[in-house]
C-alpha positions as CSV (number, residue, x, y, z in Angstrom):
1,M,-29.1,-52.2,-0.3
2,D,-26.5,-49.9,-1.7
3,Y,-23.9,-49.5,1.1
4,P,-20.8,-47.5,0.2
5,N,-17.5,-49.1,1.0
6,D,-16.4,-46.0,2.8
7,Q,-19.5,-45.6,4.8
8,A,-18.4,-44.6,8.4
9,P,-20.1,-46.9,11.0
10,G,-21.4,-44.0,12.9
11,A,-22.8,-42.1,9.9
12,P,-26.2,-42.1,8.6
13,V,-26.6,-45.0,6.2
14,R,-26.4,-43.9,2.6
15,S,-25.6,-40.5,4.0
16,G,-29.3,-40.2,4.8
17,I,-30.4,-40.3,1.3
18,P,-33.6,-42.3,0.7
19,E,-33.7,-45.2,-1.7
20,H,-35.8,-43.3,-4.2
21,G,-33.1,-40.7,-4.3
22,R,-35.2,-37.6,-3.8
23,I,-33.9,-35.4,-1.2
24,P,-34.8,-31.9,0.1
25,K,-32.8,-29.2,-1.5
26,Y,-31.6,-27.9,1.9
27,Y,-30.3,-31.4,2.7
28,A,-28.1,-31.5,-0.3
29,V,-26.8,-28.1,0.7
30,K,-26.2,-29.2,4.2
31,A,-24.2,-32.2,3.0
32,R,-21.8,-29.9,0.9
33,I,-21.3,-27.5,3.8
34,D,-20.7,-30.5,6.0
35,R,-17.9,-31.5,3.8
36,L,-16.5,-27.9,3.8
37,I,-16.5,-28.0,7.6
38,G,-14.2,-31.1,7.5
39,E,-11.9,-29.2,5.1
40,L,-11.7,-26.1,7.1
41,G,-11.3,-27.5,10.5
42,E,-12.0,-26.2,14.0
43,G,-12.3,-22.3,14.0
44,G,-12.5,-22.0,10.3
45,A,-14.9,-19.3,9.1
46,I,-17.9,-20.4,7.0
47,P,-18.7,-18.2,4.0
48,T,-21.8,-15.9,4.3
49,E,-25.2,-16.9,3.4
50,R,-25.1,-14.8,0.4
51,D,-21.8,-16.4,-0.9
52,L,-23.1,-19.9,-0.2
53,S,-26.4,-19.4,-2.0
54,E,-24.4,-17.9,-5.0
55,E,-21.9,-20.9,-5.0
56,Y,-24.6,-23.6,-4.7
57,G,-27.1,-21.8,-6.9
58,V,-29.9,-22.0,-4.1
59,A,-32.1,-19.3,-2.2
60,R,-30.6,-17.9,0.9
61,E,-33.4,-19.4,3.0
62,T,-32.3,-22.8,1.8
63,V,-28.8,-22.1,3.0
64,R,-30.2,-20.7,6.2
65,Q,-32.0,-24.0,6.9
66,A,-29.0,-26.0,6.3
67,L,-26.9,-23.8,8.7
68,R,-29.6,-23.8,11.3
69,E,-29.4,-27.7,11.4
70,L,-25.6,-27.7,11.6
71,L,-25.7,-25.2,14.4
72,L,-28.2,-27.3,16.3
73,E,-26.1,-30.4,15.8
74,G,-23.1,-28.6,17.2
75,K,-20.9,-28.6,14.1
76,L,-21.1,-24.9,13.8
77,R,-21.1,-22.0,16.2
78,R,-21.7,-18.3,16.0
79,R,-18.8,-15.9,16.5
80,G,-19.7,-12.3,16.5
81,R,-21.7,-11.8,13.3
82,G,-20.1,-14.8,11.6
83,T,-20.2,-18.6,11.8
84,V,-17.2,-20.9,12.5
85,V,-16.5,-24.6,12.6
86,A,-17.1,-25.8,16.2
87,G,-14.7,-28.1,18.1
88,P,-15.6,-31.8,18.8
89,K,-18.3,-32.5,21.4
90,L,-17.4,-33.2,25.1
91,E,-17.9,-36.8,25.7
92,Q,-19.2,-37.4,29.3
93,P,-19.4,-41.0,30.6
94,L,-22.5,-42.4,32.0
95,S,-21.0,-43.4,35.2
96,L,-20.5,-42.2,38.8
97,A,-17.4,-40.3,37.8
98,S,-17.7,-36.6,38.2
99,Y,-18.2,-33.9,35.6
100,T,-14.7,-32.7,36.4
101,E,-13.0,-36.1,35.7
102,G,-14.9,-36.3,32.4
103,V,-14.0,-32.8,31.2
104,R,-10.3,-33.1,32.2
105,R,-10.0,-36.4,30.6
106,Q,-10.5,-34.6,27.2
107,G,-7.8,-32.0,28.0
108,R,-10.5,-29.2,28.9
109,T,-10.6,-27.2,32.0
110,P,-13.7,-27.8,34.0
111,G,-15.3,-25.0,36.0
112,R,-18.6,-24.0,37.8
113,T,-20.3,-20.7,38.5
114,L,-22.5,-20.7,41.7
115,V,-26.1,-19.7,41.0
116,G,-27.4,-20.3,44.6
117,L,-27.2,-22.4,47.7
118,D,-30.4,-22.8,49.6
119,R,-31.6,-24.6,52.6
120,F,-35.2,-25.8,53.1
121,P,-37.5,-28.6,54.5
122,C,-37.6,-31.6,52.1
123,P,-40.8,-31.6,50.2
124,D,-43.0,-34.7,49.6
125,A,-41.9,-35.3,46.1
126,L,-38.2,-35.2,46.8
127,A,-38.7,-37.5,49.8
128,A,-40.7,-40.0,47.9
129,E,-37.9,-40.1,45.1
130,T,-34.8,-40.4,47.4
131,G,-36.1,-42.0,50.6
132,L,-35.3,-38.9,52.7
133,T,-37.7,-37.8,55.4
134,R,-40.2,-35.4,54.6
135,G,-39.5,-32.1,56.3
136,E,-35.9,-32.8,57.1
137,P,-33.4,-30.0,56.1
138,V,-31.9,-30.3,52.6
139,W,-29.5,-28.2,50.6
140,H,-30.2,-27.2,47.0
141,L,-26.9,-26.4,45.2
142,E,-27.3,-24.8,41.7
143,R,-24.3,-24.2,39.4
144,I,-23.5,-23.4,35.9
145,L,-21.1,-25.9,34.3
146,L,-18.2,-24.6,32.4
147,A,-15.6,-26.1,30.0
148,D,-12.7,-23.7,29.2
149,D,-14.9,-20.9,30.5
150,E,-17.6,-21.8,27.9
151,R,-21.0,-22.4,29.6
152,V,-22.2,-25.8,28.7
153,G,-24.8,-26.8,31.4
154,L,-26.7,-26.2,34.5
155,E,-26.6,-28.6,37.5
156,S,-28.9,-28.8,40.5
157,T,-27.9,-31.0,43.5
158,Y,-30.2,-31.9,46.5
159,V,-28.5,-33.4,49.5
160,A,-29.5,-33.8,53.2
161,V,-28.1,-31.2,55.5
162,A,-27.4,-34.0,57.9
163,R,-25.0,-35.4,55.4
164,V,-23.0,-32.3,54.7
165,P,-23.9,-29.9,57.6
166,R,-21.0,-27.4,56.6
167,L,-21.7,-27.3,52.9
168,D,-22.2,-23.6,53.0
169,A,-19.1,-22.9,54.9
170,D,-16.4,-25.6,53.8
171,F,-17.3,-26.3,50.1
172,D,-15.8,-24.4,47.1
173,P,-18.6,-24.1,44.6
174,D,-16.0,-24.2,41.7
175,S,-14.9,-27.6,42.9
176,S,-16.1,-31.2,42.4
177,F,-19.0,-32.0,44.7
178,Y,-18.0,-35.7,44.5
179,G,-14.6,-34.8,45.6
180,Y,-16.0,-33.0,48.6
181,L,-18.2,-36.0,49.6
182,Q,-15.0,-38.2,49.5
183,S,-13.2,-35.8,51.7
184,L,-15.9,-36.4,54.2
185,G,-15.7,-40.1,53.9
186,L,-18.7,-40.4,51.8
187,S,-19.0,-42.2,48.4
188,C,-21.6,-43.4,46.0
189,G,-22.6,-47.1,46.1
190,D,-25.0,-47.1,43.1
191,A,-27.5,-44.8,41.4
192,D,-30.6,-44.6,39.2
193,E,-30.2,-42.5,36.2
194,R,-32.6,-41.4,33.4
195,I,-31.7,-39.4,30.3
196,E,-34.2,-37.4,28.2
197,T,-34.2,-34.6,25.5
198,V,-35.8,-31.4,26.5
199,L,-35.8,-27.7,25.6
200,A,-34.4,-25.3,28.2
201,T,-36.8,-22.9,30.0
202,P,-36.4,-19.3,29.5
203,R,-34.4,-19.0,32.9
204,E,-32.1,-22.0,32.1
205,A,-31.4,-20.6,28.5
206,L,-30.5,-17.3,30.1
207,L,-28.2,-18.9,32.7
208,I,-26.5,-21.1,30.1
209,G,-26.5,-18.5,27.4
210,T,-28.3,-20.4,24.7
211,P,-31.4,-19.9,22.6
212,P,-34.6,-21.4,24.2
213,A,-35.0,-23.6,20.9
214,L,-31.6,-25.3,21.4
215,P,-32.2,-29.1,22.3
216,M,-30.8,-30.1,25.7
217,L,-29.8,-33.5,27.3
218,L,-31.3,-33.8,30.8
219,I,-30.0,-36.3,33.2
220,H,-31.8,-37.2,36.4
221,R,-29.7,-39.1,38.9
222,V,-30.6,-40.5,42.5
223,S,-27.5,-41.7,44.3
224,R,-27.1,-43.9,47.2
225,D,-24.1,-44.7,49.5
226,A,-22.6,-48.1,50.0
227,A,-25.2,-48.9,52.7
228,G,-28.1,-48.1,50.3
229,G,-28.9,-44.8,52.0
230,A,-30.1,-41.7,50.1
231,L,-27.0,-39.6,49.2
232,E,-28.0,-37.0,46.5
233,R,-30.6,-36.2,43.9
234,V,-29.1,-34.4,40.8
235,R,-30.7,-32.7,37.8
236,S,-28.1,-32.0,35.1
237,L,-28.9,-30.0,31.9
238,Y,-26.3,-30.3,29.2
239,R,-26.2,-28.4,25.9
240,G,-27.1,-30.8,23.1
241,D,-24.7,-29.1,20.7
242,R,-21.8,-29.4,22.9
243,F,-22.2,-32.9,24.7
244,S,-22.6,-36.6,23.8
245,F,-22.7,-39.4,26.4
246,T,-20.9,-42.7,26.4
247,A,-21.4,-46.0,28.3
248,R,-19.4,-49.3,28.4
249,L,-21.9,-52.2,28.3
250,D,-20.7,-55.7,29.6
251,G,-22.5,-58.8,28.7
């Protein structure tokens, strides 16, 4: 197989071009705009659809499809009525480190906006998943995740009231929940985590400020303390165009 010497290890092999060499017209345009993105750098303004269609000699719908895919991949973003080059995606480690630590590690400022803090009896499904007792009081903490004041995700945390009885009085919703647990002498021992791709619900899209068609990365996590007792159940929804996840695998 023809493998270019300058092929980046993380790039699509043969730049995604099939061996028979026939590629959709929009993909060829997308590749050219992708190169333009590299030349412009973060914040650089992309020419209008009309200008691109004239420069590349294709229909505006062809350009529109190429731009749509680059927007979904997070390489471009809308600014007012125009389109500009987006910054690099946030890399969040798949570990028990908090969201705060992951964002700060990349020189960004983490933040959160409280959506709601509710208390209710533990339902059957949550009890079965976590090992909590059916009917015992639990908190549900829901917050919008921010990076440099940009809305990038939505997080729901379920935790037994017995673990954090003064959550509604002592906890700063803009701070790290893991930091709060540690201040109470609670720490995570291990966790089960599952990742899937989803589309946001209309409510979630409204809270995060994204179109419903934007792919999301959804992480489910059930954490336990050092003794194996249920600690928290978290549902974290991240923008697929702004996040990637990393993990170190040891043999």
